[in-house]
LUMFI-380202 format. One record per residue (C-alpha): z, x, y. Coordinates in steps of 0.25 Angstrom, whole numbers, plus 5000, padded with zeros to 4 digits. Example, Ala and Ser with C-alpha at 12.3 -4.5 7.8 and 13.67 -1.06 7.14 Angstrom:
! LUMFI-380202
503150494982/502950554996/
//
This chain:
! LUMFI-380202
500150015000/499750045016/500950015022/500550095033/499450005036/499249955052/499149825051/498449755066/499449685072/498349555072/497949565058/498149405051/498649365064/497849295077/498549415083/497449485093/498449625096/498849735089/499749835089/498549925096/498249885110/496749905109/496649835097/497549705102/496749715115/495349695107/496149585097/496449495110/495249505114/494449485099/493749325098/494449215097/494849135084/494249035081/493548995068/492049075066/491249045057/491149205053/492049185044/491449255031/492049385026/491149505025/490549565013/491549675014/492649565014/492149485001/492949594993/494149544992/494349424983/495149284986/496549294982/497149264969/498649234963/499349114961/499649024973/501049054978/502248944972/502548864982/504148914982/503449054984/502749024996/503748935002/504549075001/503449155008/503249035018/504849045021/504849205022/503649235029/504149125040/505549185042/505049335042/503849285053/504949225062/505849355060/504549455066/504349365076/505649445081/504649565082/504049485093/504949425100/505449465116/506749525108/505949625100/505849695112/506649825107/505549845096/504549865101/503849975113/502849965121/501650035115/500349985125/500349875135/499049865141/497949735141/499049645139/499249675127/500649765122/500749845110/502249895104/502649985094/504049975089/505050045097/505750165088/506950105083/505849995078/504850075073/505050055057/505349905060/504049885070/502649915069/501949855080/501849735092/500849695102/500649585110/499449525118/499149425126/497749355119/497049225131/497349105119/497448985116/498748985107/498348855101/497148925096/497849035093/498848935085/497848865079/497049005075/498449055066/498648945058/497348945057/497649065044/497448975033/496248995025/495849145021/494649095029/495249095041/496349215042/494849305036/494149245050/495449265059/495749395052/494249445055/494449405067/495849485070/495549605063/493949615066/493249725058/494749755051/494549635043/494249645029/494749515021/495749405021/496549295013/497549185014/498149215001/499349115001/499648965010/501048945012/500948865022/501948735020/502948815011/503848845022/504748725019/504648615009/503948485010/504748395016/504448245020/504948265035/504048385038/504348455049/504148455064/504448575070/502948645072/503548765068/503748725056/502448655056/501548775060/502048885047/501148955041/501149035030/500449125020/500049245012/498749315016/498149445015/496949515023/496449665023/495949755033/494749855033/495050005034/495150075048/496150095059/497049985055/497150045039/496750165033/496050085020/495749925020/497049875019/497349725016/498749635018/499449545009/500149465018/501249345020/500949255035/501749165041/501349095055/502248985063/502348955077/503348945089/503848825096/504448795110/504648655115/503548595103/502448695108/502048805098/502148925107/501749045097/501449055084/501549195075/501149255062/501649335052/501149435043/501949515032/501449595019/501749525006/501749594993/500749544984/501649504973/501549424960/501149294961/500749294975/499049264979/498349414979/497149474982/496449554969/496149694970/495249754984/495649904986/496349885000/497549925002/498749845005/499449865018/500749785024/501549755037/502749715036/502449605047/501349555056/501949445067/500949375079/501449275089/500749225097/501349135110/500849035117/500549115134/500049055146/499749135159/500549135171/499549035178/499648925162/498248935165/497849015152/498349025137/498749145131/499449205118/500249305118/500349395103/501249465097/501149545089/502249625079/501649705067/502649775057/502149865046/503149925035/503550075039/503050195033/504050235023/504450385028/504650495017/506050505022/506350355018/505650365004/506450495000/507650395003/
//
């Protein structure tokens, strides 16, 4: 496994920012996220066979869904105003802020970026919640990753498993908009990875509300073990890479004169810290 591979902060999300300021600026000016008829895989993409393995049991889906929800809400703390002690400004230009971890937290967090996108929040919300099928997920990842994109799949839908079925559905929008899945995506070798790499992840999407209105949505991913009983991908000569957490938050933002709508995109990324020789000896 290649745990040192750097995952783009925008990967698998609607984020238009990345830890590298130049990449973030380019992503912020990327094409809009609306659907496109051009959603076919190139011949190079088609080497990936469809996912295999039995569907997970209802009880296991519930456990994974709840675990993903708890992890996502915990990782939101990396983006909170109160987390300023974790970060130091690395670069700030063109309305893009790129942060590196402070020395005390260098082994716990990896990178953070904040960017303002000229986009309508309802469109962003729809885009994030529309990634339930492999076709939609592939199209989105292709737009986010560009030439780095190799392939992507939605392996297991975990939606509707956050709570047991009830005759009285929840009225809280935060309960209604819960969404979770097991997904897989791959990138080509290049600036981000020395070898073509893939990621097997657990994903959770949620919202934040204020006064009954949805004011933010967020997407969380973390690497998941492809163990027995889990949906899996056949051997594909890709190098499996891992990351601890990728959290992206999209907040509704208005210009000072309230004439324009913006979305503040905040991203934090954690990868497993490299095991030093000293630690290995211990």
